[in-house]
Backbone as JSON Lines, residues from 0, in Angstrom:
{"i":0,"aa":"X","n":[-55.93,-179.31,-135.29],"ca":[-55.57,-180.07,-134.11],"c":[-56.82,-180.76,-133.57]}
{"i":1,"aa":"X","n":[-56.68,-182.01,-133.27],"ca":[-57.81,-182.81,-132.82],"c":[-57.58,-183.28,-131.39]}
{"i":2,"aa":"X","n":[-58.65,-183.26,-130.58],"ca":[-58.55,-183.64,-129.18],"c":[-58.48,-185.15,-128.99]}
{"i":3,"aa":"X","n":[-58.2,-185.54,-127.77],"ca":[-58.12,-186.94,-127.41],"c":[-59.52,-187.53,-127.33]}
{"i":4,"aa":"X","n":[-59.67,-188.74,-127.8],"ca":[-60.96,-189.45,-127.71],"c":[-60.94,-190.32,-126.46]}
{"i":5,"aa":"X","n":[-62.02,-190.25,-125.71],"ca":[-62.15,-191.04,-124.5],"c":[-63.24,-192.08,-124.69]}
{"i":6,"aa":"X","n":[-63.07,-193.21,-124.04],"ca":[-64.06,-194.27,-124.16],"c":[-65.33,-193.91,-123.37]}
{"i":7,"aa":"X","n":[-66.4,-194.57,-123.7],"ca":[-67.67,-194.33,-123.0],"c":[-67.54,-194.71,-121.52]}
{"i":8,"aa":"X","n":[-66.77,-195.75,-121.23],"ca":[-66.58,-196.17,-119.84],"c":[-65.84,-195.11,-119.05]}
{"i":9,"aa":"X","n":[-64.83,-194.52,-119.67],"ca":[-64.06,-193.46,-119.0],"c":[-64.96,-192.27,-118.69]}
{"i":10,"aa":"X","n":[-65.77,-191.88,-119.68],"ca":[-66.68,-190.75,-119.49],"c":[-67.69,-191.05,-118.38]}
{"i":11,"aa":"X","n":[-68.24,-192.27,-118.41],"ca":[-69.24,-192.65,-117.4],"c":[-68.64,-192.64,-116.0]}
{"i":12,"aa":"X","n":[-67.42,-193.12,-115.86],"ca":[-66.76,-193.13,-114.55],"c":[-66.46,-191.71,-114.08]}
{"i":13,"aa":"X","n":[-66.05,-190.85,-114.98],"ca":[-65.78,-189.45,-114.62],"c":[-67.07,-188.77,-114.15]}
{"i":14,"aa":"X","n":[-68.16,-189.0,-114.85],"ca":[-69.45,-188.41,-114.46],"c":[-69.92,-188.99,-113.13]}
{"i":15,"aa":"X","n":[-69.69,-190.29,-112.93],"ca":[-70.09,-190.94,-111.69],"c":[-69.38,-190.34,-110.48]}
{"i":16,"aa":"X","n":[-68.13,-189.92,-110.67],"ca":[-67.39,-189.3,-109.57],"c":[-68.05,-188.0,-109.13]}
{"i":17,"aa":"X","n":[-68.72,-187.33,-110.06],"ca":[-69.39,-186.08,-109.73],"c":[-70.78,-186.36,-109.15]}
{"i":18,"aa":"X","n":[-71.54,-187.19,-109.84],"ca":[-72.94,-187.38,-109.45],"c":[-73.11,-188.26,-108.22]}
{"i":19,"aa":"X","n":[-72.34,-189.31,-108.11],"ca":[-72.54,-190.26,-107.02],"c":[-71.6,-190.05,-105.84]}
{"i":20,"aa":"X","n":[-70.4,-189.64,-106.13],"ca":[-69.42,-189.49,-105.05],"c":[-69.3,-188.06,-104.53]}
{"i":21,"aa":"X","n":[-69.92,-187.12,-105.23],"ca":[-69.98,-185.75,-104.75],"c":[-68.73,-184.91,-104.96]}
{"i":22,"aa":"X","n":[-67.82,-185.33,-105.82],"ca":[-66.63,-184.53,-106.11],"c":[-67.0,-183.39,-107.05]}
{"i":23,"aa":"X","n":[-66.23,-182.34,-107.01],"ca":[-66.46,-181.2,-107.87],"c":[-65.96,-181.44,-109.29]}
{"i":24,"aa":"X","n":[-66.53,-180.72,-110.23],"ca":[-66.16,-180.88,-111.64],"c":[-64.71,-180.49,-111.86]}
{"i":25,"aa":"X","n":[-64.3,-179.36,-111.3],"ca":[-62.92,-178.89,-111.5],"c":[-61.94,-179.88,-110.87]}
{"i":26,"aa":"X","n":[-62.28,-180.36,-109.69],"ca":[-61.4,-181.33,-109.0],"c":[-61.21,-182.59,-109.83]}
{"i":27,"aa":"X","n":[-62.29,-183.14,-110.35],"ca":[-62.22,-184.36,-111.14],"c":[-61.48,-184.11,-112.45]}
{"i":28,"aa":"X","n":[-61.73,-182.98,-113.08],"ca":[-61.06,-182.7,-114.35],"c":[-59.55,-182.57,-114.16]}
{"i":29,"aa":"X","n":[-59.12,-181.93,-113.07],"ca":[-57.68,-181.82,-112.81],"c":[-57.07,-183.18,-112.52]}
{"i":30,"aa":"X","n":[-57.77,-183.97,-111.71],"ca":[-57.25,-185.28,-111.33],"c":[-57.11,-186.2,-112.54]}
{"i":31,"aa":"X","n":[-58.08,-186.12,-113.47],"ca":[-58.06,-187.0,-114.64],"c":[-57.3,-186.41,-115.83]}
{"i":32,"aa":"X","n":[-56.94,-185.15,-115.73],"ca":[-56.19,-184.51,-116.81],"c":[-57.03,-184.2,-118.03]}
{"i":33,"aa":"X","n":[-58.27,-183.82,-117.8],"ca":[-59.16,-183.46,-118.9],"c":[-59.69,-182.05,-118.64]}
{"i":34,"aa":"X","n":[-60.23,-181.44,-119.67],"ca":[-60.75,-180.08,-119.48],"c":[-62.09,-180.13,-118.75]}
{"i":35,"aa":"X","n":[-62.34,-179.11,-117.95],"ca":[-63.61,-179.07,-117.24],"c":[-64.77,-178.85,-118.21]}
{"i":36,"aa":"X","n":[-64.5,-178.23,-119.34],"ca":[-65.53,-178.03,-120.36],"c":[-66.01,-179.38,-120.9]}
{"i":37,"aa":"X","n":[-65.08,-180.29,-121.14],"ca":[-65.45,-181.63,-121.6],"c":[-66.28,-182.35,-120.54]}
{"i":38,"aa":"X","n":[-65.86,-182.22,-119.31],"ca":[-66.56,-182.89,-118.22],"c":[-67.98,-182.35,-118.04]}
{"i":39,"aa":"X","n":[-68.13,-181.03,-118.15],"ca":[-69.47,-180.44,-118.09],"c":[-70.33,-180.96,-119.24]}
{"i":40,"aa":"X","n":[-69.74,-181.1,-120.41],"ca":[-70.46,-181.61,-121.57],"c":[-70.91,-183.06,-121.34]}
{"i":41,"aa":"X","n":[-70.02,-183.88,-120.81],"ca":[-70.37,-185.28,-120.53],"c":[-71.47,-185.36,-119.47]}
{"i":42,"aa":"X","n":[-71.38,-184.5,-118.49],"ca":[-72.38,-184.47,-117.43],"c":[-73.76,-184.11,-118.0]}
{"i":43,"aa":"X","n":[-73.78,-183.13,-118.88],"ca":[-75.04,-182.71,-119.51],"c":[-75.61,-183.83,-120.37]}
{"i":44,"aa":"X","n":[-74.76,-184.49,-121.14],"ca":[-75.2,-185.61,-121.98],"c":[-75.75,-186.74,-121.12]}
{"i":45,"aa":"X","n":[-75.12,-186.99,-120.02],"ca":[-75.56,-188.06,-119.11],"c":[-76.93,-187.75,-118.54]}
{"i":46,"aa":"X","n":[-77.16,-186.51,-118.16],"ca":[-78.44,-186.11,-117.59],"c":[-79.55,-186.16,-118.63]}
{"i":47,"aa":"X","n":[-79.23,-185.82,-119.87],"ca":[-80.23,-185.86,-120.93],"c":[-80.6,-187.29,-121.29]}
{"i":48,"aa":"X","n":[-79.64,-188.2,-121.25],"ca":[-79.94,-189.59,-121.61],"c":[-80.71,-190.29,-120.5]}
{"i":49,"aa":"X","n":[-80.67,-189.78,-119.27],"ca":[-81.39,-190.38,-118.16],"c":[-82.88,-190.04,-118.2]}
{"i":50,"aa":"X","n":[-83.26,-188.99,-118.88],"ca":[-84.66,-188.57,-118.9],"c":[-85.41,-189.33,-119.99]}
{"i":51,"aa":"X","n":[-86.62,-189.82,-119.66],"ca":[-87.39,-190.57,-120.65],"c":[-87.89,-189.65,-121.75]}
{"i":52,"aa":"X","n":[-87.95,-190.19,-122.97],"ca":[-88.47,-189.38,-124.07],"c":[-89.99,-189.46,-124.08]}
{"i":53,"aa":"X","n":[-90.62,-188.72,-124.96],"ca":[-92.08,-188.61,-124.96],"c":[-92.75,-189.95,-125.29]}
{"i":54,"aa":"X","n":[-92.13,-190.78,-126.13],"ca":[-92.71,-192.09,-126.45],"c":[-92.72,-192.98,-125.22]}
{"i":55,"aa":"X","n":[-91.62,-192.99,-124.47],"ca":[-91.55,-193.78,-123.25],"c":[-92.58,-193.29,-122.24]}
{"i":56,"aa":"X","n":[-92.71,-191.99,-122.13],"ca":[-93.65,-191.41,-121.19],"c":[-95.09,-191.77,-121.55]}
{"i":57,"aa":"X","n":[-95.41,-191.74,-122.82],"ca":[-96.76,-192.1,-123.27],"c":[-97.04,-193.57,-122.98]}
{"i":58,"aa":"X","n":[-96.05,-194.42,-123.21],"ca":[-96.22,-195.85,-122.95],"c":[-96.4,-196.11,-121.46]}
{"i":59,"aa":"X","n":[-95.66,-195.39,-120.64],"ca":[-95.8,-195.53,-119.19],"c":[-97.17,-195.08,-118.71]}
{"i":60,"aa":"X","n":[-97.66,-193.98,-119.26],"ca":[-98.99,-193.5,-118.89],"c":[-100.07,-194.5,-119.28]}
{"i":61,"aa":"X","n":[-99.93,-195.08,-120.46],"ca":[-100.89,-196.07,-120.93],"c":[-100.87,-197.31,-120.03]}
{"i":62,"aa":"X","n":[-99.7,-197.76,-119.67],"ca":[-99.57,-198.92,-118.79],"c":[-100.16,-198.62,-117.41]}
{"i":63,"aa":"X","n":[-99.93,-197.42,-116.9],"ca":[-100.49,-197.03,-115.61],"c":[-102.01,-197.03,-115.66]}
{"i":64,"aa":"X","n":[-102.57,-196.52,-116.73],"ca":[-104.02,-196.5,-116.9],"c":[-104.58,-197.92,-116.93]}
{"i":65,"aa":"X","n":[-103.93,-198.81,-117.65],"ca":[-104.36,-200.2,-117.75],"c":[-104.32,-200.87,-116.37]}
{"i":66,"aa":"X","n":[-103.25,-200.62,-115.64],"ca":[-103.09,-201.25,-114.33],"c":[-104.11,-200.71,-113.32]}
{"i":67,"aa":"X","n":[-104.42,-199.43,-113.4],"ca":[-105.44,-198.87,-112.52],"c":[-106.8,-199.51,-112.79]}
{"i":68,"aa":"X","n":[-107.13,-199.7,-114.06],"ca":[-108.4,-200.34,-114.42],"c":[-108.44,-201.78,-113.91]}
{"i":69,"aa":"X","n":[-107.33,-202.49,-114.07],"ca":[-107.25,-203.87,-113.59],"c":[-107.37,-203.93,-112.07]}
{"i":70,"aa":"X","n":[-106.74,-203.01,-111.38],"ca":[-106.83,-202.96,-109.92],"c":[-108.27,-202.71,-109.48]}
{"i":71,"aa":"X","n":[-108.95,-201.82,-110.15],"ca":[-110.34,-201.51,-109.81],"c":[-111.21,-202.75,-109.99]}
{"i":72,"aa":"X","n":[-111.04,-203.45,-111.11],"ca":[-111.82,-204.66,-111.38],"c":[-111.53,-205.73,-110.34]}
{"i":73,"aa":"X","n":[-110.27,-205.93,-110.01],"ca":[-109.88,-206.93,-109.03],"c":[-110.43,-206.59,-107.64]}
{"i":74,"aa":"X","n":[-110.4,-205.33,-107.28],"ca":[-110.95,-204.9,-105.98],"c":[-112.44,-205.17,-105.92]}
{"i":75,"aa":"X","n":[-113.15,-204.88,-107.0],"ca":[-114.58,-205.15,-107.04],"c":[-114.86,-206.65,-106.91]}
{"i":76,"aa":"X","n":[-114.09,-207.47,-107.6],"ca":[-114.26,-208.92,-107.52],"c":[-114.0,-209.41,-106.09]}
{"i":77,"aa":"X","n":[-112.97,-208.87,-105.46],"ca":[-112.66,-209.25,-104.07],"c":[-113.81,-208.9,-103.14]}
{"i":78,"aa":"X","n":[-114.38,-207.7,-103.3],"ca":[-115.49,-207.27,-102.45],"c":[-116.71,-208.17,-102.64]}
{"i":79,"aa":"X","n":[-116.98,-208.57,-103.88],"ca":[-118.1,-209.47,-104.15],"c":[-117.87,-210.81,-103.47]}
{"i":80,"aa":"X","n":[-116.66,-211.33,-103.57],"ca":[-116.34,-212.62,-102.94],"c":[-116.43,-212.54,-101.43]}
{"i":81,"aa":"X","n":[-116.03,-211.42,-100.83],"ca":[-116.16,-211.24,-99.39],"c":[-117.62,-211.31,-98.96]}
{"i":82,"aa":"X","n":[-118.47,-210.61,-99.71],"ca":[-119.9,-210.6,-99.39],"c":[-120.5,-211.99,-99.56]}
{"i":83,"aa":"X","n":[-120.11,-212.67,-100.61],"ca":[-120.61,-214.03,-100.85],"c":[-120.17,-214.97,-99.74]}
{"i":84,"aa":"X","n":[-118.93,-214.86,-99.33],"ca":[-118.43,-215.72,-98.24],"c":[-119.19,-215.45,-96.95]}
{"i":85,"aa":"X","n":[-119.46,-214.18,-96.65],"ca":[-120.21,-213.84,-95.46],"c":[-121.63,-214.38,-95.55]}
{"i":86,"aa":"X","n":[-122.25,-214.29,-96.7],"ca":[-123.62,-214.77,-96.9],"c":[-123.68,-216.28,-96.68]}
{"i":87,"aa":"X","n":[-122.75,-217.01,-97.29],"ca":[-122.77,-218.47,-97.16],"c":[-122.38,-218.92,-95.77]}
{"i":88,"aa":"X","n":[-121.59,-218.14,-95.08],"ca":[-121.23,-218.46,-93.69],"c":[-122.48,-218.33,-92.81]}
{"i":89,"aa":"X","n":[-123.31,-217.36,-93.06],"ca":[-124.57,-217.19,-92.31],"c":[-125.51,-218.36,-92.57]}
{"i":90,"aa":"X","n":[-125.58,-218.8,-93.82],"ca":[-126.46,-219.91,-94.19],"c":[-126.06,-221.21,-93.52]}
{"i":91,"aa":"X","n":[-124.77,-221.44,-93.36],"ca":[-124.3,-222.71,-92.79],"c":[-124.5,-222.76,-91.28]}
{"i":92,"aa":"X","n":[-124.7,-221.64,-90.62],"ca":[-124.92,-221.63,-89.16],"c":[-126.29,-222.02,-88.77]}
C-alpha cells in the first residue's frame, strides 16, 4: 500500500501554517487530512533546508573578511582626506 503524494506547494503551505501562523501540528494535520507524522517530517525537512551548508558558510566568512578589509582601507583613506582638507583650509586663510 502506497501513501498519497503531495505537491511541494501543499507541503510548504502546511509548514507555513505551523511556523508563521502559529497553529499546532496536530490541528493542521487534522484540518488538512494528513498524518501528523508526515507533517512533522515536512517541518523537519523545511528547517534543515533553511540552514546554510558548510560551503555557503565558508563563502560568507570569506566575503565578510574581504568587506572588513575594504572598510578599513576606506576609513583610512577618509581620515587622510579629512586631514588634508583641514591642512589646505589652514593654508588658504
